[in-house]
C-alpha positions as a LaTeX table, in Angstrom:
\begin{tabular}{lrrr}
\hline
Residue & $x$ (\AA) & $y$ (\AA) & $z$ (\AA) \\
\hline
Unk1 & $-10.99$ & $-4.49$ & 17.89 \\
Unk2 & $-8.32$ & $-7.14$ & 19.33 \\
Unk3 & $-8.40$ & $-8.74$ & 15.39 \\
Unk4 & $-7.84$ & $-5.26$ & 14.25 \\
Unk5 & $-4.54$ & $-4.47$ & 16.45 \\
Unk6 & $-3.26$ & $-7.95$ & 15.53 \\
Unk7 & $-3.27$ & $-7.08$ & 11.93 \\
Unk8 & $-1.19$ & $-3.94$ & 12.77 \\
Unk9 & 1.38 & $-5.56$ & 15.04 \\
Unk10 & 1.57 & $-8.21$ & 12.07 \\
Unk11 & 2.06 & $-5.29$ & 9.90 \\
Unk12 & 4.68 & $-3.57$ & 12.33 \\
Unk13 & 6.41 & $-6.78$ & 12.39 \\
Unk14 & 7.02 & $-7.29$ & 9.35 \\
Unk15 & 7.49 & $-3.72$ & 7.98 \\
Unk16 & 10.60 & $-3.84$ & 11.21 \\
Unk17 & 12.01 & $-7.47$ & 9.67 \\
Unk18 & 12.02 & $-5.89$ & 6.07 \\
Unk19 & 14.45 & $-3.14$ & 7.03 \\
Unk20 & 16.39 & $-5.13$ & 8.89 \\
Unk21 & 16.57 & $-7.59$ & 6.16 \\
Unk22 & 17.40 & $-4.69$ & 3.89 \\
Unk23 & 20.13 & $-3.38$ & 5.83 \\
Unk24 & 22.18 & $-6.07$ & 6.21 \\
Unk25 & 21.68 & $-8.33$ & 3.28 \\
Unk26 & 20.72 & $-6.20$ & 0.10 \\
Unk27 & 24.78 & $-5.50$ & $-0.31$ \\
Unk28 & 27.23 & $-8.06$ & $-2.25$ \\
Unk29 & 30.58 & $-8.77$ & $-1.41$ \\
Unk30 & 30.18 & $-7.88$ & 2.61 \\
Unk31 & 33.21 & $-9.70$ & 3.26 \\
Unk32 & 35.24 & $-6.12$ & 1.52 \\
Unk33 & 33.35 & $-4.02$ & 3.40 \\
Unk34 & 36.31 & $-3.27$ & 5.60 \\
Unk35 & 38.69 & $-2.63$ & 2.92 \\
Unk36 & 39.61 & 0.38 & 0.93 \\
Unk37 & 41.25 & $-1.42$ & $-1.78$ \\
Unk38 & 42.67 & $-4.78$ & $-2.77$ \\
Unk39 & 42.63 & $-7.52$ & $-5.38$ \\
Unk40 & 40.04 & $-10.28$ & $-6.50$ \\
Unk41 & 40.96 & $-13.63$ & $-6.86$ \\
Unk42 & 40.21 & $-15.26$ & $-10.61$ \\
Unk43 & 38.92 & $-18.49$ & $-11.73$ \\
Unk44 & 41.30 & $-21.09$ & $-11.54$ \\
Unk45 & 42.02 & $-22.80$ & $-14.73$ \\
Unk46 & 41.29 & $-21.52$ & $-18.07$ \\
Unk47 & 37.84 & $-20.42$ & $-19.06$ \\
Unk48 & 36.37 & $-21.80$ & $-22.91$ \\
Unk49 & 33.43 & $-21.96$ & $-24.20$ \\
Unk50 & 33.22 & $-25.05$ & $-26.16$ \\
Unk51 & 30.95 & $-25.27$ & $-29.21$ \\
Unk52 & 27.91 & $-27.62$ & $-29.28$ \\
Unk53 & 25.14 & $-28.94$ & $-31.92$ \\
Unk54 & 22.47 & $-25.99$ & $-32.62$ \\
Unk55 & 25.31 & $-23.32$ & $-31.96$ \\
Unk56 & 25.32 & $-20.52$ & $-34.03$ \\
Unk57 & 28.88 & $-19.21$ & $-35.53$ \\
Unk58 & 29.39 & $-16.36$ & $-37.45$ \\
Unk59 & 32.68 & $-17.11$ & $-39.77$ \\
Unk60 & 34.00 & $-14.66$ & $-41.50$ \\
Unk61 & 37.59 & $-14.95$ & $-44.13$ \\
Unk62 & 39.73 & $-11.94$ & $-44.86$ \\
Unk63 & 43.38 & $-11.68$ & $-46.43$ \\
Unk64 & 45.31 & $-9.08$ & $-47.74$ \\
Unk65 & 43.67 & $-9.44$ & $-51.39$ \\
Unk66 & 39.80 & $-9.57$ & $-50.63$ \\
Unk67 & 39.10 & $-11.36$ & $-54.52$ \\
Unk68 & 41.37 & $-14.30$ & $-52.91$ \\
Unk69 & 39.16 & $-14.99$ & $-50.44$ \\
Unk70 & 35.93 & $-13.95$ & $-51.65$ \\
Unk71 & 35.27 & $-17.73$ & $-52.74$ \\
Unk72 & 35.52 & $-18.36$ & $-49.05$ \\
Unk73 & 32.08 & $-16.32$ & $-48.12$ \\
Unk74 & 29.61 & $-17.56$ & $-50.91$ \\
Unk75 & 26.51 & $-16.35$ & $-50.30$ \\
Unk76 & 23.00 & $-18.95$ & $-49.32$ \\
Unk77 & 21.86 & $-19.64$ & $-53.03$ \\
Unk78 & 24.98 & $-21.92$ & $-53.64$ \\
Unk79 & 23.95 & $-25.44$ & $-53.81$ \\
Unk80 & 26.74 & $-27.13$ & $-52.13$ \\
Unk81 & 25.95 & $-25.17$ & $-48.66$ \\
Unk82 & 22.12 & $-24.25$ & $-49.09$ \\
Unk83 & 20.05 & $-25.27$ & $-46.04$ \\
Unk84 & 23.48 & $-25.24$ & $-43.64$ \\
Unk85 & 24.51 & $-21.72$ & $-43.71$ \\
Unk86 & 22.03 & $-18.10$ & $-43.94$ \\
Unk87 & 23.52 & $-14.91$ & $-44.67$ \\
Unk88 & 24.48 & $-12.65$ & $-41.70$ \\
Unk89 & 24.17 & $-8.99$ & $-40.81$ \\
Unk90 & 27.11 & $-7.93$ & $-41.80$ \\
Unk91 & 28.88 & $-8.60$ & $-45.68$ \\
Unk92 & 31.60 & $-11.04$ & $-46.39$ \\
Unk93 & 30.23 & $-13.04$ & $-43.37$ \\
Unk94 & 28.13 & $-16.44$ & $-42.73$ \\
Unk95 & 26.15 & $-17.32$ & $-40.06$ \\
Unk96 & 26.55 & $-21.59$ & $-39.75$ \\
Unk97 & 24.43 & $-23.82$ & $-37.47$ \\
Unk98 & 26.12 & $-26.54$ & $-36.09$ \\
Unk99 & 24.84 & $-30.02$ & $-36.96$ \\
Unk100 & 23.86 & $-32.50$ & $-34.88$ \\
Unk101 & 27.16 & $-34.15$ & $-35.23$ \\
Unk102 & 28.90 & $-31.02$ & $-34.41$ \\
Unk103 & 29.88 & $-30.32$ & $-37.80$ \\
Unk104 & 29.70 & $-27.15$ & $-40.15$ \\
Unk105 & 29.66 & $-27.70$ & $-44.05$ \\
Unk106 & 31.85 & $-24.48$ & $-45.32$ \\
Unk107 & 32.53 & $-23.39$ & $-48.72$ \\
Unk108 & 35.29 & $-24.60$ & $-50.51$ \\
Unk109 & 36.79 & $-26.20$ & $-47.12$ \\
Unk110 & 33.61 & $-29.08$ & $-46.70$ \\
Unk111 & 32.42 & $-30.44$ & $-43.79$ \\
Unk112 & 34.86 & $-29.01$ & $-40.50$ \\
Unk113 & 34.08 & $-30.49$ & $-37.10$ \\
Unk114 & 33.73 & $-27.98$ & $-34.63$ \\
Unk115 & 32.03 & $-29.50$ & $-31.37$ \\
Unk116 & 34.07 & $-29.57$ & $-28.34$ \\
Unk117 & 36.28 & $-26.86$ & $-29.69$ \\
Unk118 & 36.50 & $-23.15$ & $-28.64$ \\
Unk119 & 36.32 & $-20.54$ & $-31.39$ \\
Unk120 & 39.84 & $-19.13$ & $-31.05$ \\
Unk121 & 40.34 & $-23.24$ & $-31.96$ \\
Unk122 & 38.51 & $-23.27$ & $-35.03$ \\
Unk123 & 39.81 & $-20.25$ & $-36.31$ \\
Unk124 & 43.09 & $-21.37$ & $-36.39$ \\
Unk125 & 42.08 & $-24.78$ & $-38.08$ \\
Unk126 & 40.14 & $-22.92$ & $-40.90$ \\
Unk127 & 43.24 & $-20.59$ & $-41.13$ \\
Unk128 & 45.51 & $-23.36$ & $-41.20$ \\
Unk129 & 43.38 & $-24.97$ & $-44.23$ \\
Unk130 & 43.06 & $-21.76$ & $-46.26$ \\
Unk131 & 46.42 & $-20.89$ & $-45.77$ \\
Unk132 & 47.03 & $-23.84$ & $-48.32$ \\
Unk133 & 45.96 & $-21.70$ & $-51.38$ \\
Unk134 & 45.52 & $-18.15$ & $-49.98$ \\
Unk135 & 48.52 & $-16.17$ & $-48.33$ \\
Unk136 & 48.20 & $-14.92$ & $-44.88$ \\
Unk137 & 44.25 & $-15.26$ & $-44.59$ \\
Unk138 & 42.53 & $-14.21$ & $-41.47$ \\
Unk139 & 39.40 & $-15.99$ & $-40.20$ \\
Unk140 & 37.29 & $-15.04$ & $-37.07$ \\
Unk141 & 34.91 & $-17.46$ & $-36.03$ \\
Unk142 & 31.99 & $-15.76$ & $-33.38$ \\
Unk143 & 28.80 & $-17.85$ & $-31.09$ \\
Unk144 & 26.01 & $-15.46$ & $-31.85$ \\
Unk145 & 23.16 & $-17.46$ & $-29.94$ \\
Unk146 & 24.96 & $-17.80$ & $-26.34$ \\
Unk147 & 21.83 & $-17.63$ & $-24.30$ \\
Unk148 & 21.21 & $-18.62$ & $-20.60$ \\
Unk149 & 18.49 & $-18.45$ & $-18.58$ \\
Unk150 & 17.74 & $-16.42$ & $-15.59$ \\
Unk151 & 14.91 & $-16.87$ & $-13.43$ \\
Unk152 & 13.97 & $-16.66$ & $-9.23$ \\
Unk153 & 14.22 & $-13.13$ & $-7.51$ \\
Unk154 & 15.28 & $-11.11$ & $-10.30$ \\
Unk155 & 13.21 & $-7.55$ & $-11.53$ \\
Unk156 & 12.91 & $-9.52$ & $-14.90$ \\
Unk157 & 13.27 & $-13.18$ & $-15.54$ \\
Unk158 & 14.50 & $-14.12$ & $-18.75$ \\
Unk159 & 16.34 & $-15.67$ & $-21.49$ \\
Unk160 & 19.28 & $-13.26$ & $-22.01$ \\
Unk161 & 21.60 & $-13.46$ & $-25.01$ \\
Unk162 & 25.05 & $-12.24$ & $-25.26$ \\
Unk163 & 27.95 & $-12.25$ & $-28.26$ \\
Unk164 & 30.69 & $-11.61$ & $-25.71$ \\
Unk165 & 33.20 & $-14.75$ & $-25.15$ \\
Unk166 & 33.02 & $-13.82$ & $-21.33$ \\
Unk167 & 29.90 & $-13.61$ & $-19.55$ \\
Unk168 & 29.60 & $-13.98$ & $-16.23$ \\
Unk169 & 26.73 & $-14.53$ & $-13.61$ \\
Unk170 & 27.01 & $-10.44$ & $-12.51$ \\
Unk171 & 26.65 & $-9.88$ & $-16.49$ \\
Unk172 & 23.39 & $-12.28$ & $-16.74$ \\
Unk173 & 21.72 & $-10.70$ & $-13.14$ \\
Unk174 & 22.67 & $-6.98$ & $-14.58$ \\
Unk175 & 20.60 & $-7.66$ & $-17.42$ \\
Unk176 & 17.85 & $-8.66$ & $-15.88$ \\
Unk177 & 17.45 & $-5.44$ & $-13.60$ \\
Unk178 & 19.53 & $-6.89$ & $-10.80$ \\
Unk179 & 18.18 & $-8.77$ & $-8.13$ \\
Unk180 & 15.30 & $-8.10$ & $-5.96$ \\
Unk181 & 15.32 & $-7.14$ & $-2.32$ \\
Unk182 & 13.77 & $-10.66$ & $-1.77$ \\
Unk183 & 16.53 & $-12.41$ & $-2.81$ \\
Unk184 & 18.65 & $-14.67$ & $-0.94$ \\
Unk185 & 22.13 & $-13.48$ & $-1.99$ \\
Unk186 & 23.84 & $-16.09$ & $-0.60$ \\
Unk187 & 21.48 & $-18.86$ & $-2.79$ \\
Unk188 & 22.08 & $-17.87$ & $-6.45$ \\
Unk189 & 22.33 & $-21.15$ & $-8.60$ \\
Unk190 & 23.72 & $-22.18$ & $-11.16$ \\
Unk191 & 22.75 & $-25.39$ & $-13.62$ \\
Unk192 & 24.71 & $-26.36$ & $-15.73$ \\
Unk193 & 24.23 & $-29.70$ & $-18.51$ \\
Unk194 & 27.57 & $-31.22$ & $-19.73$ \\
Unk195 & 28.39 & $-34.46$ & $-21.17$ \\
Unk196 & 24.85 & $-35.72$ & $-20.63$ \\
Unk197 & 24.89 & $-34.89$ & $-16.81$ \\
Unk198 & 22.92 & $-32.15$ & $-15.15$ \\
Unk199 & 24.97 & $-30.22$ & $-12.18$ \\
Unk200 & 24.60 & $-27.31$ & $-10.12$ \\
Unk201 & 26.26 & $-25.31$ & $-8.26$ \\
Unk202 & 25.40 & $-22.78$ & $-5.44$ \\
Unk203 & 27.27 & $-19.15$ & $-4.84$ \\
Unk204 & 26.90 & $-16.78$ & $-2.86$ \\
Unk205 & 26.72 & $-13.60$ & $-3.86$ \\
Unk206 & 28.06 & $-12.26$ & $-0.34$ \\
Unk207 & 31.57 & $-13.05$ & $-0.39$ \\
Unk208 & 34.33 & $-12.01$ & $-3.27$ \\
Unk209 & 35.22 & $-15.75$ & $-3.42$ \\
Unk210 & 32.40 & $-16.40$ & $-5.82$ \\
Unk211 & 35.08 & $-14.97$ & $-8.07$ \\
Unk212 & 37.20 & $-17.75$ & $-7.89$ \\
Unk213 & 34.28 & $-20.13$ & $-8.58$ \\
Unk214 & 33.99 & $-22.21$ & $-12.17$ \\
Unk215 & 30.38 & $-21.48$ & $-12.00$ \\
Unk216 & 31.18 & $-17.70$ & $-12.00$ \\
Unk217 & 31.53 & $-17.73$ & $-15.95$ \\
Unk218 & 28.70 & $-18.82$ & $-17.31$ \\
Unk219 & 28.38 & $-21.07$ & $-20.32$ \\
Unk220 & 26.04 & $-22.26$ & $-23.19$ \\
Unk221 & 22.30 & $-22.61$ & $-21.93$ \\
Unk222 & 23.28 & $-22.35$ & $-18.16$ \\
Unk223 & 20.08 & $-21.88$ & $-15.94$ \\
Unk224 & 20.17 & $-19.29$ & $-13.10$ \\
Unk225 & 17.86 & $-19.62$ & $-10.20$ \\
Unk226 & 17.78 & $-17.10$ & $-7.41$ \\
Unk227 & 16.26 & $-18.31$ & $-4.56$ \\
Unk228 & 13.54 & $-15.92$ & $-2.36$ \\
Unk229 & 14.59 & $-14.86$ & 1.36 \\
Unk230 & 11.98 & $-15.75$ & 4.40 \\
Unk231 & 10.63 & $-12.45$ & 4.11 \\
Unk232 & 9.25 & $-13.44$ & 0.45 \\
Unk233 & 7.97 & $-16.91$ & 1.46 \\
Unk234 & 6.31 & $-15.65$ & 4.69 \\
Unk235 & 4.41 & $-12.83$ & 2.49 \\
Unk236 & 3.40 & $-15.22$ & 0.15 \\
Unk237 & 2.03 & $-17.84$ & 2.61 \\
Unk238 & 0.08 & $-14.67$ & 3.92 \\
Unk239 & $-1.40$ & $-13.92$ & 0.74 \\
Unk240 & $-2.24$ & $-17.35$ & $-0.01$ \\
Unk241 & $-3.78$ & $-17.61$ & 2.87 \\
Unk242 & $-6.13$ & $-14.39$ & 2.72 \\
Unk243 & $-6.39$ & $-15.09$ & $-1.04$ \\
Unk244 & $-8.44$ & $-18.73$ & 0.31 \\
Unk245 & $-10.32$ & $-17.06$ & 3.43 \\
Unk246 & $-11.68$ & $-14.82$ & 1.04 \\
Unk247 & $-12.59$ & $-17.27$ & $-1.78$ \\
Unk248 & $-14.21$ & $-18.90$ & 1.42 \\
Unk249 & $-15.73$ & $-16.68$ & 2.52 \\
Unk250 & $-17.26$ & $-15.72$ & $-1.00$ \\
Unk251 & $-18.75$ & $-19.02$ & $-1.35$ \\
Unk252 & $-20.49$ & $-18.92$ & 2.02 \\
Unk253 & $-22.11$ & $-15.12$ & 1.39 \\
Unk254 & $-23.08$ & $-16.26$ & $-2.10$ \\
Unk255 & $-24.42$ & $-19.41$ & $-0.82$ \\
Unk256 & $-26.18$ & $-17.89$ & 2.17 \\
Unk257 & $-27.65$ & $-15.46$ & $-0.66$ \\
Unk258 & $-28.97$ & $-18.13$ & $-2.58$ \\
Unk259 & $-30.81$ & $-20.08$ & 0.30 \\
Unk260 & $-31.85$ & $-16.54$ & 1.61 \\
Unk261 & $-33.64$ & $-16.01$ & $-1.92$ \\
Unk262 & $-35.37$ & $-19.18$ & $-2.10$ \\
Unk263 & $-36.59$ & $-18.85$ & 1.27 \\
Unk264 & $-37.89$ & $-15.57$ & 0.51 \\
Unk265 & $-39.18$ & $-16.79$ & $-2.98$ \\
Unk266 & $-40.80$ & $-19.69$ & $-1.60$ \\
Unk267 & $-42.50$ & $-17.44$ & 1.27 \\
Unk268 & $-44.28$ & $-15.34$ & $-0.96$ \\
\hline
\end{tabular}
């Protein structure tokens, strides 16, 4: 009787703590609660996605006279570029994989170094090269394999792909179905590898100051980890403890059953 009462009290306390947690911590940007309108901070400095090896770039070349730029959109079977490009889904575009040296090999133009540059800078450089032979060329460069990993207390942990040039932590969390009710919203970590160094930064989604963080906008291969709150940790410990007790009990019962069967067999 006492053990049943204890279980009921523990369950009630857990429910009350869950309700309190939901009321107080599920909202984002709680510092804006008292304001009806206002402005949000912008990240300091210019946000840039810099190309790196293994990135996939879609490069399309056009002009007022399509025939003049057709040679810059050669098909895959051209031996000069075979193995370094493959056909994209749209006509007159090619997908190029940046090699380990940070280069791509373009039709007519040959090898072009793109690592460490933005897509706009690459487009401007290629435009200048083509402009020597074609009047008013237009070059568009897009990265198509931009991805980040999202794990921890989100509803659908996964690798998120996007073709957008500006992709934020909120965008990534939204793609994963948002945070769970067990997420610790002031402990969202962004882990980033740059220049051979792996660094991390903790974001507090309870505060609108997160918009001013250089880690608010994501970069290629960032990892987002959402830490579980105390309720999730306590529940996990409680479930593990119960599972262990059940396993031990099951083992003891099985052992007693075997011993009893042997005793009965011997007595007969």
